[in-house]
C-alpha positions, 0 to 999 in steps of 0.5 A, spaced: 595 687 690 596 687 682 603 691 679 602 696 673 606 694 668 612 700 667 611 703 661 618 707 662 620 710 655 628 713 654 627 719 650 633 722 647 637 717 647 645 720 648 649 719 641 655 717 641 661 721 639 667 719 635 674 719 638 677 719 631 682 716 632 682 709 628 681 703 631 678 706 637 672 707 636 671 700 635 674 698 642 669 703 646 663 699 642 662 705 637 665 711 640 664 715 647 656 717 650 657 724 648 656 730 655 659 726 659 665 725 663 671 721 662 678 719 665 684 717 661 690 716 665 697 712 664 703 714 667 708 718 663 710 718 656 704 713 655 700 718 650 694 721 654 696 728 652 696 726 644 691 721 645 685 727 647 688 732 643 687 727 637 680 726 639 680 735 640 683 737 634 678 731 630 672 735 632 675 742 632 676 741 625 669 739 623 667 746 626 666 745 634 669 749 640 675 744 644 676 747 650 684 745 653 685 746 660 691 746 663 693 745 670 700 743 672 702 741 666 707 743 659 707 750 657 701 751 651 707 753 646 710 746 648 704 743 647 703 745 641 710 744 638 710 736 640 702 736 636 705 740 630 708 733 628 703 729 627 698 730 621 692 732 625 694 738 628 691 744 624 695 751 626 690 755 623 685 751 628 688 754 634 685 760 637 678 759 633 675 752 634 681 750 639 681 755 645 688 754 651 687 756 659 690 755 664 686 754 671 693 753 676 692 760 679 685 759 680 687 752 684 692 754 688 689 761 691 682 758 691 681 751 691 677 747 688 671 751 688 675 756 684 677 751 679 669 749 678 667 756 678 672 757 672 670 752 668 663 754 668 665 760 666 669 758 661 663 752 658 657 758 658 662 763 654 664 759 649 659 753 648 664 748 647 663 741 645 669 738 648 673 739 654 680 737 655 683 738 663 690 736 662 694 734 669 689 733 673 692 729 678 693 736 681 686 736 683 686 731 687 693 733 691 690 740 691 684 737 695 683 737 703 679 730 704 676 725 700 670 727 701 672 735 698 675 731 693 668 727 691 663 733 691 668 737 686 667 730 681 659 730 682 659 738 680 663 737 675 660 731 671 653 735 672 656 741 670 659 738 664 652 733 662 648 740 663 652 745 659 652 738 653 660 738 653 663 732 653 670 732 658 677 728 659 680 728 665 688 727 664 692 723 670 699 721 670 695 715 673 694 708 673 690 702 676 683 701 677 682 703 684 677 705 688 679 713 688 673 718 687 676 720 679 675 713 677 669 711 681 665 718 680 666 718 672 662 715 667 668 713 663 675 710 665 681 709 660 689 707 661 693 706 656 700 703 658 706 699 656 708 692 656 715 690 656 718 683 654 726 682 655 728 688 650 722 690 647 716 694 648 708 696 647 703 700 648 697 698 650 690 701 652 685 699 655 677 701 657 675 699 663 669 702 663 664 706 659 657 708 662 652 706 656 656 703 652 658 696 650 666 696 650 671 691 648 674 688 654 681 687 655 688 690 653 689 693 645 696 694 642 696 702 640 702 705 635 703 713 636 705 714 628 705 720 624 698 720 624 698 720 631 695 714 635 692 708 631 689 703 635 689 695 633 684 692 637 686 685 639 683 679 634 681 676 640 676 681 642 673 682 635 673 675 633 669 673 640 663 680 639 662 678 632 660 671 633 661 669 626 660 663 624 663 660 618 660 657 612 662 650 610 664 649 603 663 643 598 667 645 594 675 643 592 681 647 592 687 644 588 694 645 590 697 646 582 701 640 584 698 634 580 700 628 584 698 631 590 691 633 587 691 625 586 693 623 593 688 628 596 682 627 592 681 633 588 685 637 593 682 642 600 675 645 602 675 651 599 676 655 606 679 651 609 686 652 612 692 647 610 699 647 615 705 644 611 710 642 616 717 640 614 724 640 615 728 646 613 729 646 605 724 641 604 721 645 599 714 647 603 715 654 600 715 652 593 709 647 594 705 654 596 708 657 590 704 653 587 698 653 591 698 661 589 700 660 582 694 655 581 689 661 583 692 667 580 692 662 573 685 662 574 684 669 576 683 669 583 687 675 588 691 672 592 695 674 598 702 672 600 704 674 608 713 672 609 717 673 614 723 671 612 725 672 604 724 678 602 719 679 596 725 680 590 727 673 593 721 669 594 720 672 586 727 669 583 726 663 587 719 662 583 722 663 577 727 658 578 721 653 578 717 656 572 713 660 576 712 667 574 709 672 579 712 679 577 705 680 572 701 678 577 703 683 582 704 689 576 697 688 575 695 687 582 692 680 583 697 679 587 700 682 593 706 680 598 706 683 604 714 682 607 716 684 614 722 680 618 720 677 625 723 683 628 718 688 633 713 689 629 705 688 633 702 682 631 696 685 632 697 690 626 699 685 622 693 681 623 689 688 621 694 689 615 692 682 612 684 682 614 683 689 610 687 687 605 682 680 604 677 684 605 679 689 600 681 685 594 677 680 595 682 675 597 681 668 595 687 664 597 693 667 602 699 663 604 703 665 611 709 663 609 713 661 616 709 660 621 714 660 626 716 668 625 709 670 626 709 666 633 716 670 634 713 677 634 707 675 639 709 677 646 704 675 651 705 668 653 700 663 652 696 668 647 698 664 642 693 659 640 687 663 642 690 668 636 692 663 632 684 661 633 681 667 632 686 669 625 683 662 622 676 663 624 676 670 621 680 667 614 674 661 615 668 666 615 671 670 608 672 664 606 680 665 605 683 658 603 689 658 607 696 654 606 701 655 612 709 653 612 712 651 619 719 648 619 720 642 624 727 644 627 730 637 625 733 632 620 729 625 620 723 622 622 717 626 625 718 626 633 711 624 637 712 631 640 713 635 634 707 638 633 706 640 641 703 646 638 696 648 636 697 644 629 692 639 630 687 642 632 687 649 628 687 647 621 684 642 618 689 639 614 696 638 615 701 635 611 708 633 612 714 634 608 721 630 610 727 628 608 728 620 608 735 617 608 738 612 603 745 610 603 747 617 606 743 621 602 737 625 604 731 625 599 724 628 600 718 625 602 710 627 602 705 626 607 698 626 609 697 627 616 690 630 617 686 632 612 677 633 614 671 632 609 675 628 603 679 621 603 686 621 602 692 617 600 696 615 607 702 613 604 708 616 604 710 619 597 716 621 593 717 627 593 721 631 587 724 638 585 725 640 578 726 646 574 718 645 573 717 645 581 715 640 585 712 633 583 709 627 587 712 621 585 710 613 587 709 610 594 715 610 598 720 604 596 727 604 596 727 601 589 722 606 587 724 612 589 732 611 585 727 610 580 724 616 581 731 619 582 733 617 576 728 619 571 728 626 576 736 627 574 735 625 567 730 631 566 734 636 568 741 634 567 743 633 573 750 629 574 
């Protein structure tokens, strides 16, 4: 028997409803499929009401009718008073496109049937595009049995679909459990908090979106004066994008003549280089030379720092005859500075990549990789996060230098580079002190240089008023000669 070919075609595909929340649509896979039923859950203070009302006010401002139905929740006056602190709140919309109702009396006196009848009448009368039901946990508590709750959920889902109303249920619960309100909705979003020591961050997770392709896992969000901003996890974005970085045969110089010679022209464009060294050995100064050469060539450059504020960094550069102020004034150079305290690494990554995209940055200096690692709260995430960040920068052909500090003075131990450096970075430069007659002097060497040959010997590294210079291969006699020559130039005793 022959099987006929299935000629089924999907007509009138459901369009996506934008959340109006920065970063959230990217997590959702473009937005919410319209006319569906969604459960937003999270414990007290997680941000459920703020998120739902931010979505509602965004669409009300576009002329859409939004209904807010409260059960056992805060009063309407208190809710509006709290929302008025956010920029998305527009008082003139309340009573016009934002309509508020209470369903507690119907629920307490007539049960689920009376509540469903109330919702039906509201939607029929106002032709709303969005319905928000706050305090939905009261529905479960008032149901006589699991069967009754399941029947109510099925009826509600059918109702909002037939009335073309995208509906959000807010419940103070957590976890993707096999309850009726979880299994019979079209989408399940959870807001939670993650605590490490004395720090706490807010996270959002999409368990399911029927008819959508959302980003998996947890994503950080922040609540500020503009409301909620979601920062999709960089690893998820990079995985979903599957962008392949292109290799370049062009070389980018360090801005230090001797070091360009040792590396046979510098490093590949779009590569990542780690400057690994002892405290005070000159890592930041080498990075500044790299940035300054790009500025002089007319390139847009970016510095991301954690320990030295922009005024201190500008002063440090000026002391070695590198003048950054004029390039900052013109906008060719920008500095993103954050002390490694309670800041979100996802928000910082977003800021960096947005800056790179908008300004077409070609050179980036991350001064203090230790500071970046310190703000990654989740244990075990550092390698995957850095892999995603480096990949995104490579895809944009950004040549990146990062400085990382060795926690001691002396020769490099076998386990000093136990982090992700050797895997992540194409190039690694080692800056160290060498002790001669009780005095520490600087030396530099190439540990790794991909796609180029190089001089593998240790070389003398000197710092003067004119910046960093690289001398000959290290030997006690040549080192002494270089030091005498440098002291004569700088008039040091």
